N, C-alpha and C positions, 0 to 999 in steps of 0.2 A: 748702846745703840738705840735709837728711837724706834718705837713701834709703829709700823705703817700698815697694820692689818686692814684699815678702812680702804686703802688703795688697792688691796688685793681681793676685795669682795667682788664676785661676779655680778653682772647686771644684764638683764634682758633688754634687748633692743628689738622691738617687734617680736617675732618668733625665734630670734636667734639670741645667743648669749655671748657677751664679751667676758673674757676670763678675768679681767681686772679693770681698773678705772682709768687706765692710761690710754690716750689716743695719740696718734702721730698726725700732726697737722699737714695739710697739703702745701708743700714747699716746692715751688718751681725751680728746676735745676738745669734747664737748657741743654740737655744732652741726648735728645732724640736723633734719629737719622733724618735726612732731608725729606722723607715722606711722613715724618711724625711718628715713626715706630720706635719702640724701646731699643736701646743699644746695649752692648755688654756693660758699659758704665752704668746705665740705668739699672740693669739687673743687679750689678754689684751693690749699688746703693740700697735698693729695696731688700736684697738678701740680708744685708746687715740689720735692717729694720725688722724683718721677719724673725731673724735670730734673737732680736731683743725682746720679743714677746709681749708687745703692747696689745691691749684688748682689741683696739681698732686701729687700722692704718688707712689713711686717706690719700689716695693717689693724686698727685699734684695736678691742678688746673689743666685737665686734658681737653683740648679744644674740639668743639663740634663743627667748627668752620675753619679750615686751613686758609681760606681766602681773607679772613679778618682775625688776626691773632697778635698777641703781644710779644711773643718770643720767636725768634727765627727758628730755633731748634726746639720747638714745643711739641709735646706729645699730642697726638691727634686720635680722635675716636670717630672714624668714618669707615664705611664698608671696606675700603682698601686696607685698613689697619687690622681687621678682625683676626686673621690668622696669626700675625705676629703677637697680638694681644693675648690670644688664647695660649700661645706658647709661653709668653711672659707669666701669665697667671699660673700655669701648670708648674713652671720652674720654681716659683715662689712658694707654692703649696707644698712642694717637695721639701723645701727648707723648713717650713713650719706650717702645718695645716690649721692651727688654732686661731690666729688673728682674723678678725672680720675685715675684709678688704673692700673698701668702698672707693668709688672713683668720683672725683670732683669734676663735673661737667661744666664747661664754661664757654662763653663767647665774649671777646674783649671789647666789642663796640668801639667807643671813643678812645679806648686805650690800645687799640690795634696799632701796630707800628707801621707808619706809612712808607718806610724804606723797603719793606718786603711784603706788605699786605695792604688791604683797603681799610682805611679808617672811616668808620661810620658813626653816626650819632642820632639820638632822638631829638635833641635840641642843642645847638652849639653852646659849649661851655668854654669860657675864657681859658686860653692856653691849650685847648684840645680841639674841639670842632670835628670836622669830617663831613662826609656826605650825609645829608639828612635822609633817614630811611622812612619808608612808608609802611602802610598796613600789610601789603603783600610781602614785604621783606620779613616782617615779624611773623606772619603766618608761615612762611617758609622756614624761619628759624625754629619755630615750635616743632616742625617736622624733623629738623636736624637734632634737636634735643631728644625727641622720642626715639628716633633711630639710634642715637648714641646710647640711650638707656637699654634698648634691645641688645645692642652689641655688647655692652657691659654684662648684661645678664647672660647672654649666650657664650661669652668668653670665660665665664666662671667667677666674675666679681660677685661679692656678697650683697652689694647695694650701690647706691649712688648718693652723691652730695650735689644737689642742684644749686649751683652757686648764686647766691643773692647777696653779695658782699663786695667790699673793697673797690667799688667804682666800676665794676664790669657791667655787662649789659643788663643783667637782672636788677642791679642797683640803679642804673640809669633810667630804667622804665618806672620804677616804683617811687623815685624821689619826688617830693613836691615841686622841684625845679622843672619836671616834665609836665608843664601846664599847657602844652599844645592841645588844641581841640581836635583829637583824633581818637580812633578806636582804642589806642593804647596809652592815652594821656589825658590830662585834665582832671577828671573826677577820680576818686579813690577806686571806684569800680573799674574804670578803664585802666588805671595805672597798675592794678593787680591782675588784670586779665591774662597777661602773658604768663606770670608765675602760676596762677591757679589753673590755667588751661593745661600747662605742661604736667602739673601734678595729676589732674583728672585723666589726661590721656595715658600717662604711665600706669596709673592704677587700673584703668580699664584694659589696656592692651597687653601689659606684661602679666598681670593677674597671677602672680606667684606669691603666696603668703609668706614665703621665706626670704623674699628679696626686700632688702632694707631701702627705704627712701627717706631722705631728709635734706636739710640745707644748712649751709654756713651763711649767717646773716650779720650784716653790719647794723647794729641797733642805732648807732648815731655816727654819722660820717664826719661831723665837726666842721662843716662849712655852710654858707648860706644856700638853702635849697636842697641840701643833702638829705639822705635817709635820716629820719628821726628829728627833723627840724620842723619849726612851727609854720613854715610857709615857703613859697618858691624863692623868696629873697631874704629869708630870715635865718640867722645862725642860731637862734634860740632853740635849746633842746626841748623837744616835745615827743615823748615816746609813745604817744597814743597810736600812731599809725604803725610803728614798728611792732608793738605788741599785738595789734590787730592782725598784722601780716603773719606772725608766727602762729597765732591761733587759727587763722585761715588755712595755713599750711597743714596744721594738725588735723583740721576738719577734713582735709582732702588726702590724708594718708601719711603725713610726715610722722616718722617714729622717733626722730631725734632732731634737735636744733643745735648747731654748733655756733655759739655766741661769739661774735667779734665786734669790732668797731673801726671807724676810720676808713679812709680811702688812701692807700699808701702813696699814690701819685700826688696827693694833695695834703693829707694829714698823716704822714708816715709815723710820727711819734705817738699818735693816738692808736693806730692799728697795732703797733708793736712798741711798747713804751721804751723810751730812750734811757740808757744807763745813767746819764747825767741827771735826769729828772724822771725817775721811774714812777712817780706818784699817780700817773694815769692808770696804773694797775688797779687802783681802787675804783675807778670808773668801770673797768671791766667787771670787777666783782659785783658792782651795783647792777650792771646790765644783766649779768648772769642770774642774779637773784630776782630781778624784775621778770625775766622770762620764765624762770622756774615757778614763780608765783601764779602765772596766768595759764600754764599748761597742765594737762592731766598728769597725775603721778607716774603713769606708765610711759609718758613721752620723755625720753632721755634728754637732759640738757648737758652739753659738753662746753666747758669754759676754756678760753684761750688766753694768751698774753702772759703766761707764767714764766717764760724763759728769762725775762729780765731779772728775776729773783735769784736764780742760780743757787749757789751754796751760802747765800747770805751776805756776800761781799758786794753790797749795793748801797745806794745813797738814800734809802728810805730812812726817815727820821722818827724819833720818839718810839723806837722799838729796840728791844734787846736783840743781839745778833742771832740768837737761836729762833727768834720770831720773825726773821726776815727771809727765810729760805723758801725755795720753790716747794719742797716737800712739806714744810710746815703749813703753808697756805693751801696746798692741794688737799692735804689731810683735813685741815680745819674746815675748808669750804664745803667739802663733801659731807663731813660730819654735821655741819650746821645747816645743810639744806640749801646752800647757795648754788651749788652745781652738783651734777651726778658723776661727771668725769672731767678730767683735765687733758687738754691737748697740748702737745709739745711741738713748737715750730722751730725757731732757731736752735733750741736745745737739741732737737732731733738731728740737726746737722753736726753739732758738736759731739753728741753721744745719744743715739736713739735706743740704747740698750739699758736704760735705767731700770725697767721692770725686771730684766734678767739679773742685773747686778744686785738689786735690792733683795730679790727673792733667794739669792745664793750667798748672802752675807758679804757682798763685795761693794758696799756703799762707798768705801774709800777709793775705789777704782773708777768712780764716775768722773768723766771729763766734762766739766761744767762750762756752759756757754758764758762768755763774759760780756755779751751784748755789744761787741765792737762794731757790728753791722758791716764787716768786710764782705760777708756773704751777700748783703744787699747791693754792695758796690759791684760785685761780680754779676749779679742779676741785671742791674741797670746797664751794664756794659755788654749784655747779651753773651756772656761767657758761661762755660760750665760752672755750676755753683756747688760749693761745699764749704767746709769750715776752714777759713784761711788762717785761723789761729792754731788749730790743733792738727790739721792735715797738711803735710808738706806739699803734696801735689797742688793744692789750691793756693797755698801760701806762695809758692814759687811762681805760679801763674799770675797772681795779682802783682807780685813784684815786677815781673816782666812787663805787664801792661803799664804800670806806672813808669818804668824806665823808658819805654818807648814813647810815652806821652811827654816825659821830660825832655827827650831828644827833640821831639817836634816843637815844643815850646822854645827850646834854645835856638832852633833854626829860624823861627819866626822873629825872634828878637835880635 
């Protein structure tokens, strides 16, 4: 059996310590109650993750604004949610008190679903659009993020992930595409004002040296005008601004950066490499190393997109099978200084207990993600999300959805 000692070395994040180099990525699963509170199903999902023993667990895209959200049954972090969230954290800490539990705070902006919420945008983007927001709206949104951070802190979370990735509001503001001449657009100073102000406010107001603050960042979104592009209408990759962004976050208190790429609503296979052409994984490695090189050694870099590798049954070319696995590349990249930790996304739905199974000699019991992306189909359809390959509940739910759609198509024809 391979030696994975590197993956089980503890690492400091701010004043806290993660017990190993595994993180659980924020994976939206659409199973809140109508008020955005965790349900029994939410608790069961996270209890399994806490049992699995990853060093860091990132709570899925919990919205600061229920008026503009991407999922109908999306977790919410507003004053009305504080008591249920306190209970949720307490129950999970009973399962396992060691994982660092951070919450990914988000606002969906132009990705808000118009069927049940208000879609808003900083500048209309083809295929999305929405009500154009003004400076007062962003000023109020900053207050929502700061309030959400207070709620997370007071509810017992160990920190937050201030979301600046995947096409959500943080991304929309910082993109070169946001060339509107307003307080939050046009110049680099204006486009980063929202992000930097939130960081500064949280640092000043929470003022708890043990509370972790960081961000998940799309280093390159992969479309004209997206994060990491050379201009408002250019698809050409230019990481200058993305690297300046993470350095600016670090200067304002970020203790970790979770490196990602793409915008799933536009460049899905970039954000989570496709099993048929998994080679975008190398772009993620490149972005991780670029971020690692510009940040201080004590700022933790967490890499993502590893799920497509699985147990090595993938389409990567020019490699021996043993050099194609998730665990091989996780170990190698940490050892080589590409990243400090690895985050499991789709793999966490398939089996989020890799740390536990590896540490107890049960590597052969790991249920590997096959990157079929049926979980993404469930998400797009606004249904409860889980692994439709390995979990019967979600497999049967997806089959029923497809049967019903088949009946509707037959009626139309």
